[in-house]
C-alpha positions as CSV (number, residue, x, y, z in Angstrom):
1,X,0.0,0.0,0.0
2,X,1.2,3.5,-0.8
3,X,2.5,5.8,1.9
4,X,-0.3,7.6,3.7
5,X,1.0,11.0,2.9
6,X,1.1,10.1,-0.8
7,X,-2.5,9.0,-0.6
8,X,-3.5,12.2,1.1
9,X,-1.6,14.3,-1.4
10,X,-3.1,12.6,-4.4
11,X,-6.6,13.0,-2.8
12,X,-6.0,16.8,-2.5
13,X,-4.9,17.0,-6.1
14,X,-8.1,15.2,-7.2
15,X,-10.3,17.4,-5.1
16,X,-8.6,20.5,-6.5
17,X,-9.2,19.4,-10.1
18,X,-12.8,18.5,-9.5
19,X,-13.2,22.0,-7.9
20,X,-11.6,23.7,-10.9
21,X,-14.0,22.0,-13.3
22,X,-17.0,23.0,-11.2
23,X,-15.7,26.6,-10.8
24,X,-15.3,26.9,-14.6
25,X,-18.9,25.9,-15.2
26,X,-20.2,28.2,-12.4
27,X,-18.2,31.2,-13.7
28,X,-19.9,30.7,-17.1
29,X,-23.4,31.2,-15.8
30,X,-23.7,27.6,-14.5
31,X,-23.3,26.0,-17.9
32,X,-23.6,22.3,-18.5
33,X,-20.4,20.2,-18.3
34,X,-18.7,19.5,-21.6
35,X,-18.4,15.8,-22.6
36,X,-14.7,15.9,-21.8
37,X,-15.4,17.5,-18.4
38,X,-18.1,14.9,-17.6
39,X,-15.7,12.1,-18.5
40,X,-12.9,13.6,-16.4
41,X,-15.2,14.2,-13.5
42,X,-16.3,10.5,-13.6
43,X,-12.8,9.3,-13.8
44,X,-11.5,11.6,-11.0
45,X,-14.5,10.7,-8.7
46,X,-13.9,7.0,-9.1
47,X,-10.3,7.4,-8.2
48,X,-11.2,9.6,-5.3
49,X,-13.5,6.8,-3.9
50,X,-10.6,4.3,-4.2
51,X,-8.2,6.7,-2.4
52,X,-10.6,7.4,0.4
53,X,-11.0,3.6,0.9
54,X,-7.3,3.1,0.9
55,X,-6.8,5.9,3.5
56,X,-9.4,4.3,5.7
57,X,-7.8,0.9,5.4
58,X,-4.4,2.5,6.3
59,X,-5.9,3.9,9.5
60,X,-7.4,0.6,10.5
61,X,-4.1,-1.3,9.9
62,X,-2.0,1.3,11.8
63,X,-3.3,1.8,15.3
64,X,-0.5,4.3,16.0
65,X,-1.9,6.8,13.5
66,X,-3.8,9.5,15.3
67,X,-6.0,11.9,13.5
68,X,-6.0,15.6,14.5
69,X,-7.6,18.7,13.1
70,X,-5.7,20.8,10.7
71,X,-5.9,23.8,13.0
72,X,-4.2,21.8,15.8
73,X,-1.6,20.5,13.4
74,X,-0.7,24.0,12.3
75,X,-0.7,25.3,15.9
76,X,1.7,22.4,16.9
77,X,4.0,23.0,13.9
78,X,4.4,26.7,14.8
79,X,4.9,26.0,18.5
80,X,7.6,23.4,17.5
81,X,9.3,26.1,15.3
82,X,9.3,28.5,18.2
83,X,10.9,25.9,20.5
84,X,13.5,24.6,18.1
85,X,14.2,28.1,16.5
86,X,13.6,26.6,13.0
87,X,11.3,28.6,10.8
88,X,9.2,27.2,7.9
89,X,7.3,28.3,4.9
90,X,3.7,27.4,4.4
91,X,2.0,27.8,1.0
92,X,-1.7,28.4,1.0
93,X,-2.8,26.4,-1.9
94,X,-5.9,26.7,-4.1
95,X,-6.9,23.0,-3.7
96,X,-9.5,22.1,-1.2
97,X,-7.0,20.0,0.8
98,X,-8.0,17.7,3.7
99,X,-9.4,18.6,7.0
100,X,-7.5,16.0,9.0
101,X,-3.8,15.0,8.9
102,X,-1.7,12.2,10.3
103,X,0.8,12.8,13.1
104,X,2.9,9.9,12.0
105,X,5.1,11.9,9.6
106,X,5.0,15.6,8.9
107,X,1.9,16.3,11.0
108,X,0.9,19.2,8.8
109,X,-1.3,19.8,5.8
110,X,-0.9,23.2,4.1
111,X,-3.5,25.8,4.6
112,X,-5.6,26.5,1.5
113,X,-6.7,29.7,-0.1
114,X,-10.2,28.9,1.3
115,X,-8.7,29.6,4.8
116,X,-7.9,33.2,3.8
117,X,-10.5,34.2,1.3
118,X,-13.6,34.2,3.5
119,X,-12.4,37.0,5.8
120,X,-11.0,38.7,2.8
121,X,-14.3,38.7,1.0
122,X,-16.2,39.6,4.2
123,X,-14.3,42.9,4.4
124,X,-14.1,43.7,0.7
125,X,-16.4,46.6,-0.3
126,X,-15.6,45.3,-3.8
127,X,-17.4,42.1,-3.0
128,X,-20.5,43.9,-1.9
129,X,-20.8,45.9,-5.1
130,X,-21.5,42.6,-6.9
131,X,-18.2,41.3,-8.1
132,X,-16.7,37.9,-7.2
133,X,-13.1,37.8,-6.0
134,X,-11.0,35.7,-8.4
135,X,-8.3,33.7,-6.7
136,X,-5.6,31.3,-7.7
137,X,-5.0,32.8,-11.1
138,X,-1.9,32.0,-13.2
139,X,-0.4,32.8,-16.5
140,X,-0.9,35.8,-18.8
141,X,-4.6,36.5,-18.7
142,X,-5.8,38.8,-21.5
143,X,-9.2,40.5,-21.8
144,X,-10.1,41.5,-25.4
145,X,-11.7,44.9,-25.9
146,X,-13.8,45.2,-29.0
147,X,-14.6,48.6,-30.6
148,X,-18.2,49.0,-31.9
149,X,-19.2,48.8,-35.5
150,X,-22.5,49.5,-37.2
151,X,-24.2,48.1,-40.3
152,X,-25.1,50.2,-43.3
153,X,-28.4,50.8,-45.1
154,X,-27.9,50.4,-48.8
155,X,-30.0,50.3,-51.9
156,X,-30.3,47.3,-54.3
157,X,-27.0,46.3,-55.8
158,X,-25.1,49.0,-53.9
159,X,-21.8,47.6,-52.5
160,X,-21.2,47.8,-48.7
161,X,-18.1,49.4,-47.3
162,X,-15.4,47.2,-45.8
163,X,-15.1,47.7,-42.0
164,X,-12.5,46.4,-39.6
165,X,-12.9,45.2,-36.0
166,X,-10.9,47.3,-33.6
167,X,-9.7,44.7,-31.1
168,X,-7.3,45.6,-28.4
169,X,-6.3,43.6,-25.3
170,X,-5.7,44.5,-21.6
171,X,-3.2,42.4,-19.6
172,X,-3.1,42.3,-15.8
173,X,0.0,43.6,-14.0
174,X,0.2,41.7,-10.6
175,X,1.8,43.5,-7.7
176,X,2.9,42.0,-4.4
177,X,0.8,42.8,-1.3
178,X,2.2,41.6,2.0
179,X,2.2,42.1,5.7
180,X,4.6,41.1,8.5
181,X,3.5,40.9,12.1
182,X,5.6,40.3,15.3
183,X,4.3,38.3,18.2
184,X,6.2,37.6,21.5
185,X,6.9,34.0,22.5
186,X,5.1,34.7,25.7
187,X,1.9,35.5,23.8
188,X,2.2,32.3,21.8
189,X,3.0,30.1,24.8
190,X,0.3,31.5,27.0
191,X,-2.5,32.1,24.6
192,X,-3.9,29.2,22.6
193,X,-5.6,30.2,19.3
194,X,-3.8,33.5,18.8
195,X,-1.7,32.0,16.0
196,X,-4.7,30.8,14.0
197,X,-6.5,34.1,14.7
198,X,-3.5,35.9,13.2
199,X,-3.4,33.7,10.1
200,X,-7.1,33.5,9.4
201,X,-8.5,36.8,10.5
202,X,-6.1,39.6,11.3
203,X,-3.5,39.2,8.5
204,X,-6.2,38.7,5.8
205,X,-8.1,41.7,7.0
206,X,-4.9,43.8,6.8
207,X,-4.7,42.8,3.1
208,X,-8.3,43.6,2.7
209,X,-7.9,47.2,4.0
210,X,-5.0,47.8,1.5
211,X,-7.1,46.5,-1.4
212,X,-10.0,48.6,-0.4
213,X,-7.8,51.7,-0.2
214,X,-6.4,50.9,-3.6
215,X,-9.7,50.2,-5.4
216,X,-11.6,53.2,-4.0
217,X,-9.1,56.0,-3.7
218,X,-9.8,59.0,-5.9
219,X,-6.0,59.0,-6.8
220,X,-3.6,56.4,-8.0
221,X,-2.8,54.3,-5.0
222,X,0.7,53.6,-6.5
223,X,2.0,54.4,-10.0
224,X,0.9,51.1,-11.4
225,X,-1.5,49.7,-8.9
226,X,-4.8,51.6,-8.5
227,X,-8.6,51.5,-8.9
228,X,-10.9,52.8,-11.6
229,X,-11.5,56.3,-10.4
230,X,-8.2,57.8,-11.2
231,X,-8.7,57.4,-15.0
232,X,-12.5,57.9,-14.8
233,X,-14.5,60.7,-16.3
234,X,-13.9,63.4,-13.7
235,X,-15.7,66.6,-12.8
236,X,-17.1,68.7,-10.0
237,X,-20.5,69.4,-8.5
238,X,-21.7,73.0,-8.3
239,X,-22.0,73.0,-4.6
240,X,-20.9,71.3,-1.4
241,X,-23.9,69.0,-1.6
242,X,-24.8,67.4,-5.0
243,X,-28.3,67.7,-6.3
244,X,-30.5,64.7,-7.3
245,X,-30.2,65.7,-10.9
246,X,-26.4,65.9,-10.7
247,X,-26.2,62.4,-9.2
248,X,-28.5,61.0,-11.9
249,X,-26.4,62.7,-14.5
250,X,-23.4,60.5,-13.3
251,X,-25.4,57.4,-14.3
252,X,-26.3,59.0,-17.6
253,X,-22.6,59.7,-18.3
254,X,-21.7,56.0,-17.8
255,X,-24.6,54.4,-19.7
256,X,-24.5,57.1,-22.4
257,X,-21.1,55.8,-23.5
258,X,-22.5,52.4,-24.4
259,X,-21.7,50.7,-21.1
260,X,-24.0,47.8,-20.2
261,X,-24.5,45.8,-17.0
262,X,-26.5,45.7,-13.8
263,X,-23.7,46.3,-11.2
264,X,-23.9,50.1,-11.3
265,X,-23.7,51.8,-7.9
266,X,-22.6,54.9,-6.1
267,X,-19.6,55.1,-3.7
268,X,-19.2,57.8,-1.1
269,X,-18.3,58.4,2.6
270,X,-20.8,57.7,5.4
271,X,-20.9,61.4,6.1
272,X,-21.9,62.3,2.6
273,X,-24.5,59.5,2.6
274,X,-26.0,60.8,5.8
275,X,-26.2,64.3,4.4
276,X,-28.0,63.1,1.3
277,X,-30.4,61.1,3.4
278,X,-31.4,64.4,4.9
279,X,-31.5,66.4,1.6
280,X,-34.8,66.5,-0.3
281,X,-34.9,65.6,-3.9
282,X,-37.2,68.5,-4.7
283,X,-39.5,70.9,-3.0
284,X,-42.7,68.8,-3.1
285,X,-42.2,65.0,-3.1
286,X,-41.1,64.6,0.5
287,X,-38.4,62.1,-0.7
288,X,-34.8,62.4,0.1
289,X,-31.9,62.0,-2.3
290,X,-30.8,58.7,-0.6
291,X,-33.7,56.5,0.3
292,X,-33.1,53.0,1.8
293,X,-29.4,53.1,0.9
294,X,-30.3,53.8,-2.8
295,X,-30.3,56.7,-5.2
296,X,-33.1,56.3,-7.8
297,X,-33.0,52.5,-7.1
298,X,-29.2,52.2,-7.5
299,X,-27.2,51.0,-4.4
300,X,-25.0,53.3,-2.4
301,X,-21.9,51.9,-0.8
302,X,-19.8,53.7,1.7
303,X,-16.0,53.9,2.4
304,X,-13.9,56.6,3.8
305,X,-11.1,55.5,1.4
306,X,-12.6,57.4,-1.5
307,X,-11.6,60.7,0.1
308,X,-8.0,59.6,0.7
309,X,-5.2,60.1,-1.8
310,X,-2.3,58.0,-3.0
311,X,-0.2,55.7,-0.8
312,X,3.1,57.0,0.5
313,X,6.4,55.4,-0.3
314,X,7.9,54.7,3.1
315,X,10.7,55.4,3.4
316,X,11.2,57.4,0.2
317,X,12.6,55.4,-2.7
318,X,12.2,52.1,-0.8
319,X,9.6,50.6,-3.2
320,X,7.3,50.0,-0.2
321,X,3.9,51.8,-0.1
322,X,1.5,52.2,2.7
323,X,-1.9,53.9,2.6
324,X,-1.9,54.6,6.4
325,X,-0.2,57.9,5.8
326,X,-2.4,58.9,2.8
327,X,-3.7,62.5,2.9
328,X,-7.4,63.1,3.3
329,X,-8.9,65.5,0.7
330,X,-10.4,68.8,1.8
331,X,-13.6,68.0,-0.2
332,X,-15.9,65.0,-0.5
333,X,-15.7,62.8,-3.5
334,X,-18.5,60.7,-5.0
335,X,-17.8,57.9,-7.5
336,X,-20.1,55.7,-9.6
337,X,-19.7,53.0,-12.1
338,X,-20.5,49.5,-13.4
339,X,-18.1,47.3,-11.4
340,X,-18.2,44.4,-13.8
341,X,-15.6,46.3,-15.7
342,X,-13.1,46.4,-12.9
343,X,-11.4,43.0,-12.5
344,X,-9.6,42.2,-9.2
345,X,-7.6,39.0,-9.3
346,X,-5.2,37.2,-7.0
347,X,-2.4,35.2,-8.7
348,X,-0.7,32.0,-7.5
349,X,-0.6,31.0,-3.9
350,X,-0.6,32.9,-0.6
351,X,2.9,32.5,0.9
352,X,2.9,32.3,4.7
353,X,6.2,32.3,6.6
354,X,6.9,31.7,10.3
355,X,10.2,33.1,11.4
356,X,11.2,32.4,15.0
357,X,14.9,33.3,14.9
358,X,15.6,36.6,13.1
359,X,14.1,38.4,16.1
360,X,15.1,35.9,18.7
361,X,17.1,38.6,20.6
362,X,13.8,40.2,21.4
363,X,12.1,36.8,21.9
364,X,9.7,37.5,19.1
365,X,8.3,35.5,16.2
366,X,7.5,37.1,12.9
367,X,4.6,36.0,10.7
368,X,4.6,37.1,7.1
369,X,2.0,36.8,4.4
370,X,2.7,37.6,0.7
371,X,0.3,37.4,-2.2
372,X,0.1,38.8,-5.8
373,X,-2.8,41.0,-6.9
374,X,-3.8,42.8,-10.0
375,X,-6.5,45.4,-10.6
376,X,-7.6,45.8,-14.2
377,X,-10.1,48.3,-15.6
378,X,-11.6,46.9,-18.8
379,X,-13.4,50.1,-19.7
380,X,-12.5,53.4,-18.1
381,X,-15.8,54.8,-19.5
382,X,-17.7,52.6,-17.0
383,X,-16.7,54.9,-14.1
384,X,-17.2,58.5,-13.2
385,X,-15.8,60.6,-10.3
386,X,-16.9,64.0,-9.1
387,X,-15.7,66.3,-6.3
388,X,-18.0,68.5,-4.2
389,X,-17.2,72.2,-4.0
390,X,-15.0,73.3,-1.2
391,X,-16.5,74.9,1.9
392,X,-16.0,78.5,2.9
């Protein structure tokens, strides 16, 4: 019989492939499986059943094998690294993985992207405007952009003009987003669960905040990593508080350029939203500009990040950027757009490193997470940004 770890590894690979086939069908509006996909699913499912039976048989024949939860295995591995002063890298893979591991050998199954993505998505304003977070991407993804053409009206026997399709492409430009956190050995030794909380909650939410800053800032977050509003159709409102007509005109600007899609929404700060909830649309209707978190039926989403500018390179010329020191604008900004045209993708694996020795003089352990992200605007015409007038 094969080694248990080989069986577990192969089972993870099979689950990952089955998940990829299902995700592909789901992403294409829940289409039917192709004949090739159906055949592969049948083959992989059959092998998965055999592997599962082999793993169960292995357990029954080896009484010394003890099954523990993945969380406990990771906790034990990190505690062992702290005690022995031997760091280790942990790749967070896309495959589903297994929930239990054997303590006979390595005693550790890698975390998966699914361990990180739920808290990421929970905090992403981007997720709430109707776009699904794409993870585990690889290769050179290219989105074609097609210019519009129109047919001609011609009389009998009149030749038609030759037209060409203006097709261009947009490629993603992944940038590394990472965070490093220091924790004392006393905290690790005295507090159970703090390690997993760091990995699965605090560190992912730190990445979330940076991505939110990048996507919704009215300026370029960095020179080549920024959201859609910097290149959007920009302008100003006449006063400090926009009128109902001015806000509807933003929608008209977007859809008037041939943009289609149902993910249009407004983005503003909570303060501006509160002001518009108390501002009448007109003199007689009794309705406010924002009613039930909507303007004329279109959702309103709030983030303070829209009023903050570009990230600061800290220290200067270091190549490291942080949004924590970004400057807040003197005026309020309101953005709007169809978010289906802004593609946010995460490439490859999340890389998690536990380092118990570089800060050993301070009796600290460093936890570091790195991942690669790209933000690609497919049509800049799909977004519009306006600034309110400055106060006196």
